[in-house]
C-alpha positions, 0 to 999 in steps of 0.5 A, a space after each residue: 334453728 334456720 330452715 334449709 334455704 329456699 327461694 322466697 317471694 318478697 311480695 306481698 311483703 311479710 314480716 316474721 317479727 316487727 317491733 313498733 317504734 320506740 324513740 323513733 327506732 323500729 326493728 323488723 325481721 322480714 320473711 324474705 331476705 336478700 343474701 350477699 350473692 343476690 338470691 332472695 330466700 327465706 329468713 332465717 335460712 341455712 345453705 347446706 352447700 356453703 355451710 352458712 346460715 343467714 339471718 336478716 333484720 332491718 333497723 329503721 329510724 324516723 326523721 323526727 327532730 327528737 329521734 337519735 341515730 342508732 349508736 349500736 345494735 345488739 342481737 342475741 345469738 346462741 352462746 355455743 357459736 364461736 366468734 370465728 364462725 360469725 360474719 356480720 355484713 350490712 347494706 344501708 338503704 340498699 346502697 352498694 354491696 354488703 360490707 363486712 363490719 366489725 362486732 363483738 360478743 358480750 354477755 353483759 351490756 350497760 343498756 340491755 343488761 345480761 344476755 338471756 341464758 344460753 345466749 350472748 349479745 352480738 354487738 355492733 357499734 355503728 360508729 356514725 355510719 348512718 344517721 336518722 331517716 335510714 333503713 339498715 339491714 
């Protein structure tokens, strides 16, 4: 459950979760996030005025020769959330604005297996939008 939206200070930088590199790819969930309207707020958060919740994750790939670019991203979400209530946006390395991207909801993935009970996978195909040496959020 996301807490009510509140301003957040990005320094000192803190992560709620941070998974070390596996095959040159790391993921982190920062304590603070920049949402599409430009505010820096807690992560995750719920904005009662808009009725929207926001979660941000950062995916990082190193530039090592053996690292492959990320081909897809899977995030477990509550199975009771209908697809019409979900918007996925990304901003790559802080360039430009958040851009809405396509996704699908699945229960089984050939690489990750079955979604945990009560959840489904939110799957994003990167379609070569970024290469290694990038931070995508």
